[in-house]
C-alpha positions as CSV (number, residue, x, y, z in Angstrom):
1,M,-2.2,-3.6,73.8
2,A,-4.2,-3.7,70.5
3,D,-7.9,-3.3,70.7
4,D,-8.5,-6.8,69.2
5,E,-6.5,-8.4,72.0
6,P,-8.4,-9.6,75.1
7,D,-7.6,-7.8,78.4
8,A,-5.3,-9.6,80.8
9,P,-7.1,-11.5,83.6
10,G,-7.8,-9.2,86.5
11,T,-7.8,-6.0,84.6
12,A,-10.6,-3.6,84.2
13,T,-11.1,0.0,83.0
14,A,-13.7,2.3,84.3
15,P,-16.0,4.1,81.9
16,R,-15.6,7.8,81.4
17,V,-16.9,10.0,84.3
18,I,-18.5,13.4,84.3
19,G,-18.7,16.0,87.1
20,Q,-16.5,16.4,90.1
21,G,-16.5,15.6,93.8
22,C,-19.9,14.6,95.2
23,V,-21.6,14.8,91.8
24,Q,-19.0,12.7,89.9
25,R,-20.7,9.9,88.1
26,F,-20.2,7.6,85.1
27,D,-21.1,9.2,81.8
28,P,-24.4,7.6,80.7
29,E,-23.4,7.9,77.0
30,A,-20.2,5.9,77.7
31,L,-22.0,3.0,79.3
32,S,-23.0,-0.2,77.5
33,E,-24.7,-3.5,78.2
34,E,-21.3,-4.8,79.2
35,D,-21.0,-2.3,82.1
36,G,-22.7,-3.0,85.4
37,T,-24.0,-6.1,87.0
38,A,-26.8,-8.5,86.3
39,F,-28.8,-9.1,89.4
40,E,-32.0,-11.0,88.3
41,G,-33.2,-11.3,91.9
42,A,-33.1,-7.6,92.7
43,E,-36.8,-7.0,92.5
44,A,-37.7,-10.0,94.6
45,L,-35.1,-9.0,97.2
46,W,-36.4,-5.4,97.3
47,Q,-40.0,-6.6,97.8
48,R,-39.0,-9.0,100.6
49,T,-36.9,-6.3,102.3
50,Q,-39.8,-3.9,102.1
51,R,-42.2,-6.5,103.6
52,E,-39.8,-7.2,106.4
53,Q,-39.4,-3.5,107.1
54,Q,-43.1,-3.0,107.3
55,R,-43.4,-5.9,109.8
56,S,-40.7,-4.4,112.0
57,D,-42.3,-1.0,112.0
58,K,-45.5,-2.3,113.5
């Protein structure tokens, strides 16, 4: 498949990885804005989760 052709639906390729075993991770230099997930509500969810945890600890 040529680089200028779009990928077929349902196909994905993982970025390059570094390390082995438990310390294997994606190479930060190989990541771009197109890698990962957008989760705009993450901060609000984290704060709500923390408040609920504090209430349940009391």
